[in-house]
Backbone bond lengths (Angstrom), bond angles and torsions (degrees), N, CA, C in turn:
res aa  C-N    CA-C-N  psi(-1)  N-CA   C-N-CA  omega(-1)  CA-C   N-CA-C  phi
1 X - - - 1.461 - - 1.578 110.44 -
2 X 1.254 114.59 175.54 1.485 120.25 -178.75 1.472 113.92 -50.98
3 X 1.328 116.78 -52.17 1.431 124.04 -179.52 1.513 114.95 -51.00
4 X 1.311 114.93 -47.55 1.468 121.57 -177.96 1.513 110.46 -69.75
5 X 1.372 118.95 -42.30 1.428 124.08 179.20 1.575 110.05 -63.73
6 X 1.304 116.09 -41.71 1.489 122.96 -177.47 1.571 106.20 -66.83
7 X 1.336 116.52 -42.13 1.486 120.80 -179.21 1.500 110.59 -61.84
8 X 1.378 118.70 -37.97 1.401 120.15 -178.89 1.591 110.05 -66.82
9 X 1.279 117.08 -40.67 1.441 119.40 177.68 1.492 112.24 -70.95
10 X 1.299 117.86 -36.97 1.477 122.85 175.89 1.506 112.36 -59.74
11 X 1.348 116.07 -42.42 1.445 122.81 176.18 1.536 113.87 -49.91
12 X 1.352 115.28 -50.62 1.457 120.94 179.23 1.473 111.47 -75.54
13 X 1.359 120.05 -37.56 1.459 123.80 178.21 1.566 111.19 -54.96
14 X 1.308 114.11 -41.77 1.489 119.50 -176.67 1.499 112.22 -84.92
15 X 1.294 116.80 2.81 1.490 122.87 173.15 1.540 114.29 56.45
16 X 1.284 116.87 87.31 1.468 119.17 173.34 1.459 116.22 -54.83
17 X 1.306 116.59 162.85 1.509 123.04 178.66 1.485 109.88 -70.93
18 X 1.328 113.67 144.45 1.484 119.56 174.41 1.561 106.19 -65.64
19 X 1.306 112.72 146.11 1.475 117.70 -177.75 1.531 109.86 -57.01
20 X 1.315 116.40 126.45 1.479 121.40 176.64 1.496 116.44 76.09
21 X 1.415 117.88 12.45 1.385 121.13 -179.00 1.486 109.24 -132.32
22 X 1.412 118.60 175.64 1.415 123.02 173.01 1.551 108.65 -108.30
23 X 1.309 116.61 14.23 1.497 121.05 179.79 1.514 109.06 -103.56
24 X 1.384 115.18 139.05 1.504 116.47 176.63 1.456 112.06 -71.36
25 X 1.355 116.18 160.51 1.459 123.69 174.78 1.551 108.63 -60.10
26 X 1.306 117.79 158.93 1.441 123.41 178.21 1.536 108.86 -61.85
27 X 1.307 115.50 149.82 1.497 119.88 177.76 1.539 111.15 -59.19
28 X 1.360 114.81 -41.90 1.437 118.22 179.82 1.506 112.87 -60.52
29 X 1.362 114.36 -41.45 1.457 118.18 -179.51 1.580 110.39 -61.81
30 X 1.314 114.08 -42.74 1.491 119.36 -177.92 1.573 106.93 -67.08
31 X 1.345 118.32 -38.77 1.491 120.10 175.61 1.492 112.51 -61.21
32 X 1.334 116.48 -37.52 1.488 118.21 177.18 1.495 112.30 -67.37
33 X 1.312 115.88 -36.15 1.492 119.79 177.28 1.578 110.54 -67.60
34 X 1.259 116.97 -42.46 1.494 121.99 178.51 1.552 107.91 -62.08
35 X 1.332 115.32 -45.73 1.487 119.57 179.43 1.500 111.91 -60.94
36 X 1.352 117.00 -43.80 1.446 121.67 177.46 1.539 112.42 -61.77
37 X 1.269 115.62 -41.86 1.519 119.53 175.81 1.453 111.37 -61.06
38 X 1.396 118.66 -44.89 1.416 121.29 -179.84 1.574 111.68 -60.88
39 X 1.320 113.35 -42.44 1.444 117.78 178.20 1.537 113.58 -64.61
40 X 1.373 117.22 -39.72 1.414 123.72 175.77 1.506 111.84 -59.30
41 X 1.322 117.02 -48.89 1.423 120.91 -178.36 1.555 110.87 -67.82
42 X 1.263 120.01 -34.38 1.420 122.16 178.06 1.580 109.93 -66.67
43 X 1.347 111.98 -40.19 1.538 115.76 177.04 1.490 110.13 -68.36
44 X 1.334 116.78 -41.46 1.468 117.73 -176.81 1.597 112.44 -65.70
45 X 1.325 112.86 -34.32 1.441 121.55 177.27 1.532 111.47 -64.55
46 X 1.299 115.87 -38.88 1.490 119.60 -179.05 1.582 112.94 -82.84
47 X 1.338 117.42 -24.77 1.433 125.40 -175.25 1.491 110.01 -57.08
48 X 1.367 117.86 131.98 1.398 122.96 172.28 1.586 112.12 -85.69
49 X 1.239 112.67 -16.03 1.502 120.71 179.57 1.556 113.80 -68.50
50 X 1.348 116.34 -29.83 1.477 120.64 -174.72 1.522 107.44 -121.23
51 X 1.298 115.40 144.14 1.455 119.47 174.61 1.503 110.82 -95.88
52 X 1.340 113.98 81.89 1.472 119.54 -178.63 1.513 104.39 -142.27
53 X 1.332 116.91 139.60 1.425 122.56 175.50 1.571 106.94 -129.73
54 X 1.308 114.64 149.91 1.468 116.78 174.47 1.532 109.61 -54.91
55 X 1.271 116.94 137.96 1.525 117.02 179.18 1.452 111.59 -75.24
56 X 1.288 118.94 157.59 1.483 124.61 178.20 1.549 107.06 -57.65
57 X 1.262 116.51 136.96 1.490 122.68 -178.98 1.512 113.79 87.33
58 X 1.338 117.47 3.84 1.468 118.04 -178.49 1.507 111.65 -55.36
59 X 1.315 116.86 -38.29 1.490 122.44 -178.95 1.538 115.27 -64.73
60 X 1.360 112.44 -19.86 1.440 119.54 -179.91 1.514 115.25 -86.12
61 X 1.325 114.89 -9.09 1.495 120.62 178.51 1.504 110.36 -61.13
62 X 1.277 118.27 136.52 1.457 122.15 175.37 1.556 109.61 -78.36
63 X 1.315 116.22 128.93 1.419 121.22 -179.69 1.537 113.70 -111.92
64 X 1.314 117.16 -11.13 1.467 119.48 -175.40 1.506 110.19 -77.45
65 X 1.364 113.94 128.52 1.471 123.04 -178.49 1.475 110.46 -72.06
66 X 1.338 115.61 138.13 1.512 120.49 179.89 1.550 111.31 -67.02
67 X 1.305 112.72 140.43 1.506 118.81 171.35 1.557 104.94 -102.11
68 X 1.290 114.82 131.51 1.403 119.89 176.07 1.491 115.24 -79.11
69 X 1.275 118.21 145.37 1.485 122.68 -174.85 1.547 110.27 -55.11
70 X 1.268 118.78 -43.45 1.513 123.25 -179.52 1.539 108.90 -62.80
71 X 1.289 123.06 -19.91 1.449 127.48 -179.71 1.474 115.92 -87.26
72 X 1.289 116.85 -19.94 1.453 120.57 -176.65 1.579 107.60 -70.83
73 X 1.331 111.26 142.44 1.496 115.91 -179.00 1.504 110.04 -70.40
74 X 1.368 112.16 133.45 1.422 118.47 178.54 1.516 111.65 -88.22
75 X 1.283 116.75 166.32 1.447 120.25 176.22 1.572 112.40 -56.92
76 X 1.272 118.06 144.56 1.479 120.13 176.93 1.521 107.27 -74.33
77 X 1.343 114.20 132.54 1.490 121.82 176.44 1.498 111.53 -109.93
78 X 1.294 117.38 164.03 1.457 117.72 177.98 1.535 113.52 -56.70
79 X 1.361 117.30 -27.08 1.443 117.50 178.62 1.504 112.30 -70.82
80 X 1.298 120.65 -16.68 1.459 123.77 -178.55 1.541 112.22 -87.95
81 X 1.319 115.69 -9.41 1.483 120.78 -173.58 1.491 110.21 -109.48
82 X 1.381 115.82 137.89 1.428 118.61 177.21 1.558 110.49 -74.43
83 X 1.271 114.40 142.08 1.504 118.95 175.58 1.514 109.43 -79.59
84 X 1.313 117.91 161.79 1.487 121.45 179.80 1.579 107.61 -57.32
85 X 1.327 117.01 -43.80 1.462 118.52 -179.62 1.528 111.92 -62.23
86 X 1.307 117.30 -34.26 1.498 118.83 179.12 1.501 110.06 -67.74
87 X 1.346 111.60 -41.24 1.525 116.76 -178.17 1.532 110.97 -67.55
88 X 1.304 117.52 -37.68 1.498 121.92 175.59 1.539 108.20 -61.04
89 X 1.305 116.53 -44.77 1.493 119.20 -179.80 1.484 111.23 -64.38
90 X 1.306 117.55 -47.93 1.457 119.41 175.92 1.537 114.76 -55.38
91 X 1.318 116.18 -46.24 1.417 123.30 177.00 1.507 111.30 -61.38
92 X 1.304 119.94 -41.40 1.469 122.65 -177.54 1.468 112.42 -64.53
93 X 1.286 118.74 -38.58 1.515 121.80 -178.10 1.487 115.80 -99.78
94 X 1.290 119.32 0.70 1.467 124.36 -177.83 1.561 109.98 -76.17
95 X 1.267 115.65 145.97 1.483 120.31 171.69 1.585 107.71 -72.17
96 X 1.278 118.75 166.86 1.486 119.18 179.57 1.637 108.69 -59.12
97 X 1.297 114.10 -36.84 1.520 114.96 -177.35 1.532 108.65 -72.19
98 X 1.311 119.80 -38.53 1.433 122.24 178.88 1.504 109.85 -68.13
99 X 1.292 117.45 -36.69 1.475 120.99 178.07 1.508 109.40 -65.07
100 X 1.336 116.76 -42.04 1.501 117.81 176.36 1.503 111.45 -58.41
101 X 1.317 118.23 -47.73 1.411 122.08 177.89 1.563 110.76 -57.64
102 X 1.287 116.10 -49.40 1.442 119.62 178.71 1.483 115.77 -57.50
103 X 1.334 115.79 -44.02 1.475 119.78 -179.47 1.537 112.92 -72.14
104 X 1.346 117.26 -33.76 1.483 118.06 176.58 1.503 109.50 -69.27
105 X 1.337 119.65 -29.78 1.455 125.55 177.36 1.513 107.14 -70.60
106 X 1.315 118.47 -52.73 1.451 119.30 -175.66 1.535 112.53 -72.44
107 X 1.256 120.76 -39.41 1.462 125.41 -178.60 1.542 114.72 -71.29
108 X 1.329 114.39 -47.64 1.383 120.55 -172.58 1.569 115.65 -112.27
109 X 1.331 115.58 -4.18 1.454 119.74 179.91 1.527 110.15 72.69
110 X 1.360 119.85 18.07 1.414 122.71 -177.13 1.572 112.78 -73.06
111 X 1.284 117.47 137.03 1.494 122.34 171.59 1.455 105.86 -101.35
112 X 1.337 117.24 -169.65 1.458 123.01 -176.75 1.510 114.48 -54.49
113 X 1.368 117.75 -46.76 1.413 121.83 -179.00 1.513 113.70 -59.51
114 X 1.332 117.58 -47.61 1.409 121.76 179.84 1.568 112.76 -64.91
115 X 1.303 116.78 -39.09 1.527 121.12 177.53 1.538 108.13 -67.08
116 X 1.264 114.34 -43.43 1.502 118.11 -172.31 1.463 112.19 -68.43
117 X 1.361 117.54 -29.23 1.444 120.79 -178.83 1.550 113.50 -98.80
118 X 1.278 116.88 0.40 1.475 120.54 179.28 1.502 111.31 -61.48
119 X 1.323 118.77 126.36 1.507 119.38 -178.86 1.504 108.55 -105.55
120 X 1.395 114.63 166.37 1.421 120.77 178.93 1.550 109.51 -65.50
121 X 1.349 119.60 -36.64 1.393 120.73 -177.31 1.540 114.56 -71.99
122 X 1.329 118.46 -5.16 1.469 120.59 178.00 1.513 109.62 -97.49
123 X 1.301 117.64 3.01 1.504 119.59 175.82 1.454 111.74 -104.65
124 X 1.339 118.27 126.71 1.447 123.03 178.92 1.561 109.71 -123.65
125 X 1.299 114.20 99.05 1.444 121.12 -176.68 1.491 112.01 -87.96
126 X 1.323 120.09 130.93 1.460 125.25 179.13 1.514 112.73 47.40
127 X 1.346 112.65 50.87 1.474 116.61 -177.93 1.520 106.41 -134.24
128 X 1.307 118.26 108.50 1.468 118.75 176.96 1.424 115.77 -69.23
129 X 1.306 119.23 162.77 1.431 121.91 177.74 1.574 107.86 -74.51
130 X 1.313 112.70 154.07 1.506 115.17 176.29 1.544 106.49 -68.34
131 X 1.306 117.82 160.49 1.457 125.18 -173.40 1.574 108.98 -55.94
132 X 1.331 115.63 -48.96 1.462 119.68 -179.89 1.494 114.44 -58.16
133 X 1.358 113.93 -40.60 1.458 120.65 179.02 1.510 110.54 -65.47
134 X 1.332 116.21 -39.68 1.507 120.66 175.52 1.442 112.52 -60.46
135 X 1.317 117.31 -39.52 1.471 122.89 178.93 1.558 110.83 -66.40
136 X 1.301 116.40 -45.05 1.465 119.65 178.18 1.482 113.60 -61.37
137 X 1.365 115.52 -40.70 1.489 120.29 -175.59 1.588 109.09 -82.34
138 X 1.317 114.94 -24.78 1.492 117.83 -173.70 1.447 109.09 72.23
139 X 1.386 117.65 33.97 1.421 122.89 179.84 1.534 109.10 -134.44
140 X 1.309 111.39 126.46 1.488 116.22 179.98 1.519 108.24 -95.56
141 X 1.357 112.01 115.61 1.504 118.10 178.15 1.500 109.25 -104.45
142 X 1.381 115.30 156.68 1.436 120.21 -178.44 1.564 106.92 -124.64
143 X 1.324 117.85 171.00 1.428 123.03 -176.96 1.517 116.06 -57.06
144 X 1.274 117.00 -19.42 1.521 121.10 177.09 1.441 117.13 -86.41
145 X 1.379 117.14 -8.09 1.485 120.76 -179.39 1.513 111.94 -76.79
146 X 1.318 115.21 141.48 1.469 122.64 177.87 1.538 108.33 -121.95
147 X 1.246 119.19 147.14 1.421 125.57 -175.90 1.536 111.94 -138.09
148 X 1.356 113.45 154.14 1.501 120.86 157.95 1.466 103.86 -112.16
149 X 1.373 114.45 126.76 1.498 120.13 179.34 1.505 104.27 -124.98
150 X 1.379 113.86 126.03 1.451 117.79 -178.20 1.508 115.43 -163.25
151 X 1.280 113.48 158.46 1.547 119.46 173.98 1.496 105.43 -98.55
152 X 1.276 116.23 133.48 1.479 121.31 172.38 1.461 110.57 -62.72
153 X 1.340 115.77 133.29 1.427 121.47 -172.46 1.553 113.42 -65.12
154 X 1.326 116.35 -35.28 1.458 120.51 -176.23 1.496 112.44 -84.29
155 X 1.312 118.64 -39.57 1.465 119.82 -176.25 1.485 114.28 -104.86
156 X 1.293 117.34 -19.72 1.448 119.37 -177.51 1.520 114.09 80.57
157 X 1.356 118.01 5.80 1.419 122.85 -177.87 1.499 108.38 -74.76
158 X 1.405 118.93 130.37 1.379 125.80 179.73 1.542 111.95 -80.56
159 X 1.322 116.68 136.94 1.451 118.99 179.58 1.558 109.22 -140.43
160 X 1.319 117.56 150.29 1.470 121.27 173.76 1.530 105.24 -130.78
161 X 1.364 113.49 143.71 1.446 118.56 -175.68 1.527 106.84 -132.38
162 X 1.282 118.76 117.73 1.448 127.41 175.14 1.499 105.79 -73.21
163 X 1.349 118.87 126.92 1.413 120.67 -173.04 1.476 113.62 -97.71
164 X 1.398 116.17 139.70 1.448 123.01 172.90 1.574 109.30 -63.42
165 X 1.299 117.29 157.71 1.517 116.91 177.54 1.535 110.17 -63.92
166 X 1.357 121.73 -29.91 1.360 124.39 179.33 1.539 110.70 -70.11
167 X 1.375 115.18 -34.93 1.505 120.70 179.06 1.525 108.30 -68.14
168 X 1.409 114.28 -40.30 1.447 116.87 179.70 1.526 110.98 -60.89
169 X 1.322 117.65 -42.89 1.474 121.05 176.06 1.496 110.97 -57.69
170 X 1.363 119.57 -44.03 1.428 121.59 -175.56 1.524 109.81 -71.10
171 X 1.340 117.75 -33.96 1.483 121.43 -179.11 1.554 105.90 -72.50
172 X 1.359 117.37 -37.27 1.495 117.08 179.49 1.529 109.42 -64.20
173 X 1.335 118.58 -37.25 1.478 125.51 177.74 1.516 105.45 -61.29
174 X 1.339 118.75 -46.48 1.468 123.42 -174.43 1.593 107.51 -66.74
175 X 1.314 116.31 -41.44 1.522 119.23 178.83 1.522 111.85 -63.26
176 X 1.303 115.81 -44.35 1.470 120.81 179.29 1.551 109.63 -59.79
177 X 1.316 115.29 -48.44 1.486 122.67 174.65 1.536 114.50 -56.91
178 X 1.363 115.68 -41.26 1.402 122.66 -175.29 1.522 111.46 -71.54
179 X 1.350 117.09 -31.05 1.439 123.46 -177.04 1.533 107.54 -66.03
180 X 1.266 123.46 -25.94 1.420 129.54 176.86 1.539 115.08 -70.08
181 X 1.284 117.59 -15.47 1.422 124.37 -177.18 1.525 111.90 -100.71
182 X 1.369 118.71 158.23 1.426 121.97 177.62 1.484 112.68 -64.81
183 X 1.317 116.54 150.41 1.470 120.83 172.88 1.515 117.01 80.83
184 X 1.322 116.52 19.38 1.470 120.35 -178.99 1.535 108.59 -63.86
185 X 1.277 117.49 129.91 1.469 121.17 178.40 1.507 107.72 176.64
186 X 1.324 118.99 178.80 1.464 121.77 -178.06 1.534 115.45 -58.17
187 X 1.372 117.89 -33.26 1.444 117.95 177.65 1.517 117.61 -89.46
188 X 1.342 113.92 1.97 1.473 119.13 179.76 1.599 109.68 -74.83
189 X 1.306 113.20 144.41 1.445 118.23 177.89 1.578 107.52 -67.30
190 X 1.348 114.10 138.27 1.471 119.48 -175.64 1.576 110.05 -65.56
191 X 1.381 112.71 -45.40 1.479 117.55 -176.43 1.458 110.33 -113.43
192 X 1.367 114.63 126.38 1.445 121.58 -176.92 1.541 107.77 -119.49
């Protein structure tokens, strides 16, 4: 009945403790369990083999997994941000590959997933926007401008990133390096 089904979802929404610990299971794990339960009940509802139907009010059950207060992101403090001197030092001793990662992170806000999925075809070096595109964006670009233009893999949200001169140099290094490997082309990953 509704009460039992709701209690099953509530159990996973509230994130039970990990076996042998006082810590709750990860939010992602709980979300997977909730998703599996939803799929199971959908299958059971459609199955001719069992006489079971979703109870009235099933659509009203809460499925969102709870986020714990200690897991919410706190405000960024000065201790969380690199100083200019620290960035200069990191840049000075970084390998070209590390420098490329650092600059893509600083310039575009890319984390591992965005950098790992960046393709050659999403990089536009010294390529200004078309006139119509400039009008739409309200941004006047020139032949010296370089961009990364891409859709986020997970959300499909489109983004464009105007590149710093240092980032352009790092991307040029990455492109030259990538050309030496098999499968170079627009759909090839930039960094391997």
